[in-house]
Legacy VTK file of the C-alpha trace (Angstrom):
# vtk DataFile Version 3.0
C-alpha trace
ASCII
DATASET POLYDATA
POINTS 107 float
98.387 125.958 146.418
98.882 127.638 142.892
97.315 126.129 139.864
99.970 124.377 137.870
99.567 126.554 134.884
99.616 129.862 136.754
102.998 131.820 136.482
104.791 132.678 139.528
104.564 136.420 138.702
102.730 138.448 136.332
101.835 142.009 135.930
99.299 144.217 133.835
99.557 147.891 132.946
96.926 149.785 131.159
96.875 153.512 130.489
94.835 156.103 128.551
95.444 159.624 127.951
92.842 161.919 126.504
93.326 165.380 125.214
90.489 167.638 126.342
91.722 171.064 125.290
93.237 172.766 122.215
93.882 171.461 118.677
93.902 167.944 119.638
90.760 168.034 121.760
88.813 164.644 121.146
92.138 162.694 120.409
93.355 159.989 122.831
95.838 157.200 122.915
96.934 154.352 125.193
98.099 150.919 125.649
98.435 147.822 127.558
101.421 145.777 128.736
101.333 142.286 130.210
104.480 140.529 131.508
104.579 137.121 133.055
107.177 134.393 134.196
107.182 130.908 132.578
104.256 128.811 132.916
103.346 125.169 132.365
101.670 124.510 129.119
99.205 121.808 127.913
99.564 119.568 124.883
96.296 118.149 123.539
94.708 119.038 126.939
97.039 116.715 128.759
98.861 118.048 131.836
101.196 115.103 131.947
103.652 116.370 129.335
106.521 118.455 130.770
105.901 121.511 128.543
107.129 124.972 129.753
105.981 128.187 127.925
108.760 130.894 128.342
108.073 134.157 130.242
106.806 136.889 127.910
105.954 140.430 127.625
103.037 141.506 125.424
102.267 145.047 124.249
99.111 146.527 122.609
98.212 149.942 122.116
95.348 152.085 120.735
94.814 155.645 119.452
91.439 157.321 118.827
89.189 160.551 118.056
86.064 161.159 119.571
83.895 163.803 118.103
80.195 164.230 119.291
78.728 160.800 119.449
81.152 159.289 117.097
84.363 157.384 118.495
86.743 156.242 115.779
89.608 153.969 117.187
92.759 152.001 115.819
93.809 149.123 117.829
97.234 147.485 117.474
97.469 143.905 119.036
101.014 142.525 119.665
102.622 145.848 118.965
106.284 144.593 119.201
105.368 141.507 116.750
106.561 139.286 119.509
106.800 135.568 118.520
106.159 132.653 120.929
103.016 131.357 122.404
99.856 132.774 123.536
99.233 133.756 127.178
96.465 131.398 127.999
98.847 128.413 128.730
98.080 126.321 125.661
100.768 125.205 123.188
99.625 127.504 120.461
101.793 130.059 118.552
101.081 133.874 119.053
99.496 135.706 116.220
101.569 138.448 114.496
100.743 141.948 114.758
97.105 142.848 113.914
95.386 146.210 113.250
91.675 146.877 113.900
89.687 149.960 112.996
86.466 150.457 114.841
83.774 152.976 114.814
81.209 153.390 117.568
78.189 155.710 117.710
76.390 156.265 120.904
73.017 157.484 121.083
LINES 1 108
107 0 1 2 3 4 5 6 7 8 9 10 11 12 13 14 15 16 17 18 19 20 21 22 23 24 25 26 27 28 29 30 31 32 33 34 35 36 37 38 39 40 41 42 43 44 45 46 47 48 49 50 51 52 53 54 55 56 57 58 59 60 61 62 63 64 65 66 67 68 69 70 71 72 73 74 75 76 77 78 79 80 81 82 83 84 85 86 87 88 89 90 91 92 93 94 95 96 97 98 99 100 101 102 103 104 105 106
């Protein structure tokens, strides 16, 4: 038996490409795609309501540059600025496109 809030189909694809030689050495980019069919949602933690969250496709991307021990990265969540609802089966609106800049230094 399938859990009531689990979509019938879903797929994830993650990819990263790193440039190892030439002028772009140290640069990398990638992304994540999630797709799923409609799913049953909750309202106030109650499953008795007949709420269905429509199917969705969500895309996020990133680009970064690594030099030595320093890694600078720009993440973009909800790249297509898709509306709708979040993927974790609650009746909550999806956040708009968001940008995150991170720096990581490893010893």
